C-alpha positions in Angstrom: 0.0 0.0 0.0 1.3 3.5 -0.9 2.2 5.9 1.8 -0.1 8.8 2.3 0.1 12.3 3.8 -2.5 14.2 5.6 -3.7 17.6 4.4 -5.7 19.8 6.8 -8.0 22.5 5.3 -9.9 25.2 7.0 -13.1 26.4 5.2 -16.5 27.7 6.0 -18.9 25.0 7.2 -21.4 25.8 4.4 -18.8 25.3 1.7 -17.9 21.9 3.2 -21.6 20.9 3.5 -22.5 22.0 0.0 -19.5 20.4 -1.6 -19.9 17.1 0.3 -23.6 16.9 -0.8 -22.5 17.2 -4.4 -19.6 14.8 -4.1 -21.9 12.3 -2.3 -24.2 12.4 -5.3 -21.2 11.6 -7.5 -20.2 8.8 -5.2 -16.8 10.4 -4.4 -15.4 11.1 -1.0 -13.9 14.6 -0.4 -10.5 13.1 0.0 -10.6 11.6 -3.5 -11.9 14.9 -5.0 -9.0 16.8 -3.3 -6.5 14.2 -4.6 -8.0 14.5 -8.1 -7.6 18.3 -7.9 -4.0 18.0 -6.8 -3.2 15.5 -9.6 -4.6 18.0 -12.1 -2.4 20.8 -10.5 0.6 18.6 -11.3 -0.5 17.7 -14.8 -1.5 21.3 -15.7 1.5 22.7 -13.9 -0.9 25.2 -12.2 -4.5 25.5 -11.3 -6.7 23.4 -13.6 -9.1 26.3 -14.1 -9.0 30.0 -14.9 -8.7 32.3 -11.9 -10.0 35.8 -12.3 -11.9 38.5 -10.6 -15.7 38.6 -11.2 -17.1 41.2 -13.5 -17.5 44.4 -11.7 -21.1 45.7 -11.6 -22.3 48.8 -9.8 -24.3 47.9 -6.8 -25.6 51.3 -5.8 -27.2 54.0 -7.9 -24.7 56.6 -6.6 -21.9 54.4 -8.0 -23.3 54.5 -11.6 -22.8 57.0 -14.3 -25.8 58.4 -16.1 -24.9 56.2 -19.1 -24.7 53.0 -17.0 -28.1 53.8 -15.4 -29.7 54.6 -18.7 -28.3 51.4 -20.2 -29.7 49.3 -17.4 -33.1 50.9 -17.8 -33.1 50.4 -21.6 -32.2 46.8 -21.1 -35.0 46.4 -18.6 -37.5 48.0 -21.1 -36.3 45.7 -23.9 -36.6 42.6 -21.7 -40.2 43.7 -20.8 -41.1 44.3 -24.4 -39.7 40.9 -25.4 -41.8 39.1 -22.7 -38.9 38.4 -20.5 -40.7 39.0 -17.2 -41.2 37.1 -14.0 -43.8 37.2 -11.3 -42.8 38.1 -7.8 -43.6 34.5 -6.8 -41.3 33.1 -9.5 -38.5 35.4 -8.2 -39.1 34.3 -4.6 -39.0 30.6 -5.6 -35.8 31.1 -7.6 -34.2 33.0 -4.6 -35.2 30.2 -2.2 -33.8 27.5 -4.5 -30.4 29.2 -4.6 -30.0 29.0 -0.8 
């Protein structure tokens, strides 16, 4: 049997729980998933995925220029005219399913 080493990781409990739930559905223990990730680091000679900052979007009206605000309003009007609308109940259901 090959020798093994221990790796200890600190992470948020919700991240652990969510990832374990997904890995359980795949029939894979977390230790195997971590070993697989590290094998890919070796093979790729770096992280096996792209690491970048998320797209920046203004979160407050005061942080937007008039052009940004107008573009968002125009997009909303275009979505409405094209029938891309959702009821409040649909939005609530979607928000609950993402938690």
